[in-house]
C-alpha positions as MATLAB code, in Angstrom:
seq = 'MSGKQVSAIFWVTIMVLFSIQITNASTTYNVGDGAGWTLGASNWPNGKTFKTGDILVFKYPKGVHNVVIVNKANYDNCNASGKTFSSGNDSISLGKGTNYFICGIPGHCSGGLKMAVTAN';
ca = [
       4.469   36.401  -42.494;
       5.392   36.198  -38.781;
       6.405   32.969  -37.050;
       3.084   32.880  -35.594;
       1.012   32.938  -38.944;
       3.533   30.093  -40.139;
       2.769   27.872  -37.680;
      -0.805   28.604  -37.406;
      -1.041   27.633  -40.922;
       1.217   24.716  -40.293;
      -0.887   23.332  -38.015;
      -4.550   23.821  -39.838;
      -2.778   22.086  -42.785;
      -1.825   18.882  -40.721;
      -5.431   18.895  -38.967;
      -6.995   19.039  -42.488;
      -4.764   15.885  -43.858;
      -5.583   14.136  -40.535;
      -8.922   14.530  -41.095;
      -9.288   13.360  -44.636;
      -7.290   10.347  -43.729;
      -9.722    9.875  -41.223;
     -13.102    9.741  -43.639;
     -10.819    7.822  -46.324;
     -10.232    5.132  -43.617;
     -10.941    1.695  -45.018;
     -12.789   -0.741  -42.901;
     -11.963   -4.290  -42.430;
     -14.494   -7.139  -42.028;
     -13.967  -11.004  -41.163;
     -16.668  -12.557  -43.836;
     -19.114  -14.887  -41.708;
     -17.656  -13.146  -38.392;
     -16.749  -15.957  -36.316;
     -17.920  -18.886  -38.581;
     -15.776  -17.689  -41.551;
     -16.370  -18.503  -45.011;
     -18.885  -21.124  -45.136;
     -22.425  -22.306  -46.227;
     -24.901  -19.569  -45.321;
     -22.135  -16.829  -45.740;
     -24.326  -15.309  -48.526;
     -26.372  -13.555  -45.822;
     -23.279  -12.304  -43.875;
     -23.763   -8.543  -45.758;
     -27.276   -7.774  -44.827;
     -27.654   -4.851  -42.768;
     -24.054   -3.867  -43.519;
     -22.753   -0.483  -45.305;
     -19.541   -1.199  -47.949;
     -17.360    1.486  -49.155;
     -14.899    1.273  -51.836;
     -11.518   -0.008  -50.566;
     -12.984   -1.635  -47.327;
     -10.901   -4.934  -46.713;
     -13.182   -8.489  -46.789;
     -10.833  -11.122  -44.864;
     -11.924  -14.675  -46.033;
     -10.923  -17.241  -43.380;
     -11.614  -21.127  -44.044;
      -9.401  -24.276  -43.767;
      -7.205  -24.425  -46.621;
      -7.764  -27.192  -49.165;
     -11.498  -26.964  -48.236;
     -12.654  -24.144  -49.784;
     -11.070  -20.762  -52.031;
     -12.687  -17.413  -53.168;
     -13.096  -16.634  -56.540;
     -13.744  -13.313  -57.435;
     -16.075  -13.397  -60.570;
     -18.485  -11.629  -62.649;
     -22.418  -11.274  -62.437;
     -23.087  -14.137  -64.892;
     -20.248  -16.700  -63.646;
     -21.922  -15.695  -59.879;
     -25.397  -16.528  -61.209;
     -24.132  -19.678  -62.879;
     -21.492  -20.699  -60.200;
     -18.849  -21.028  -62.604;
     -15.571  -20.365  -60.892;
     -13.814  -18.170  -63.702;
     -11.850  -15.510  -62.132;
      -9.017  -14.637  -59.656;
      -9.026  -17.537  -57.308;
      -7.816  -17.245  -53.624;
      -6.506  -20.350  -51.362;
      -4.294  -19.148  -48.651;
      -7.369  -19.974  -46.008;
      -7.020  -16.378  -44.884;
      -7.224  -13.954  -48.139;
      -7.549  -10.156  -48.090;
      -9.682   -8.590  -50.755;
     -10.295   -4.820  -51.044;
     -13.911   -3.895  -52.288;
     -14.089   -1.989  -55.738;
     -17.374    0.047  -56.232;
     -20.473   -1.106  -57.114;
     -21.034   -4.773  -56.647;
     -18.131   -7.748  -55.886;
     -19.231  -11.307  -56.761;
     -17.522  -13.743  -54.585;
     -17.911  -17.560  -55.206;
     -16.464  -20.991  -53.434;
     -15.158  -22.273  -56.880;
     -14.680  -26.310  -55.143;
     -17.226  -28.519  -57.108;
     -20.686  -28.408  -55.523;
     -19.872  -25.638  -53.062;
     -21.589  -22.731  -54.635;
     -24.677  -24.304  -55.780;
     -24.610  -25.306  -52.224;
     -25.096  -21.810  -51.210;
     -21.254  -20.761  -50.607;
     -21.315  -17.369  -52.464;
     -21.861  -13.882  -52.002;
     -22.825  -10.675  -53.537;
     -21.317   -7.176  -51.735;
     -21.860   -3.671  -53.085;
     -19.919   -0.719  -51.757;
     -20.416    2.594  -52.253;
];
């Protein structure tokens, strides 16, 4: 192979890898937009398309709320049995399928602080 052929193969390989990286890039979303993770956030995913690996950032006053990743049954029953985040600025990567989140502070989930997000 000549030097020009090796150079061309090199650049084609770099461009293919770059395009793969771009198509697999995740998107970061601030849950609730400017309002953050608060009552009424359950409707926030409506009209949005999420991919596996996208990042949801839950912003809220530390100590006022938290975020608990739960299964469907615990989501439906507001049972805060799952992985809990409480920093007030939690970044959570979406898994494939429906991801369920609730606030585990007593009364908050039953008051509407819960959200289901489906990622393809």
